[in-house]
N, C-alpha and C positions, 0 to 999 in steps of 0.2 A: 379233700379229694383222696380217694382210696387208690393206692398204687397196687397194681396186680403184676406179679412176675411169673414167668414160666420157668420151671426147672425141669429140663428134659435131658435125657441121655440117648445118644444113638444106640441102636441095637447092638452094635459091636462092643461098645463099652458096657452095655447091659450084661453081656456075657461075662464081664469081669466082676460082676457082683455075684457072690456066692449065695445060693438059695439057702434059706433058713426055715425052720418050722414056723408055721403061722402062729400069730399071737391072738389076742382077744378078738380083733376085727376079722371078719370072714370074707374079705375082699382083697384083691391085688396079691402081690407077692412080696414077702419080706426078703430083702437082700442085704448082704454085707459087702462093702467095697474091698476088693482084693488088692487094688492099687489106688492111688489118688486119681480122682475123676473130676474133670471140669463139667459143670452143668450149665445149660444155656437158657436164655430167655424164650427161645422158640425152637421149632423143629428144623433147625439149620445150624451148621457150624459157623455161619456168618452172623448169627444173633449174639447179643451181648452176653458175656460170661457173668453169671450172677453168684455162683458159689462153687467151691471145690469140696467134694466129698473126700475126706481123708481116709487112707487105708484103715479099715476096721469100722468105719461108720456104718450104721445100720439104718436103712430106710425102707419104706413101702413104695412099690412101683405099680403102675396100672396104666390103662388107656394107651396101649400100643397102637401107634399109627405111623405109617411111613417109616418104619424101623426106629422110631423114637418112643420113649415112655415118659409119662409124667411122674415126678418124684414127690413123695409125701413124707412128712415126719412120721416116725414109727407109730406114734400114738394118735394119728389122725382118726377121728371117730367115725366118719362117714365116707362113703365112696362118692365123691363129688369132685369132678375135675376142677371146678372153680375154687376148691379148697386145697388144691395142691400147693406146694411151697410157692408155686407160681401157676398161672393159667395159660395153657397153650394158645398160641395165636392162630 
């Protein structure tokens, strides 16, 4: 059984991610956490905490919906929400 997780940030926390120049991939936005940020399994603060981005961590974000974004590893090769660090519910 394959476990799928969603790593999402509410838009308010998204603003705490500093924008960086794009890398090789031409989708989403590359962001660096300016503070430690908890990421969640779904688009709600009531969903399970699955990871904490530490200050200085760099990630790719995309799929803004209801003020939440999906979070990807920086080297994610394709823009596919199912390939996010987790998949939104």
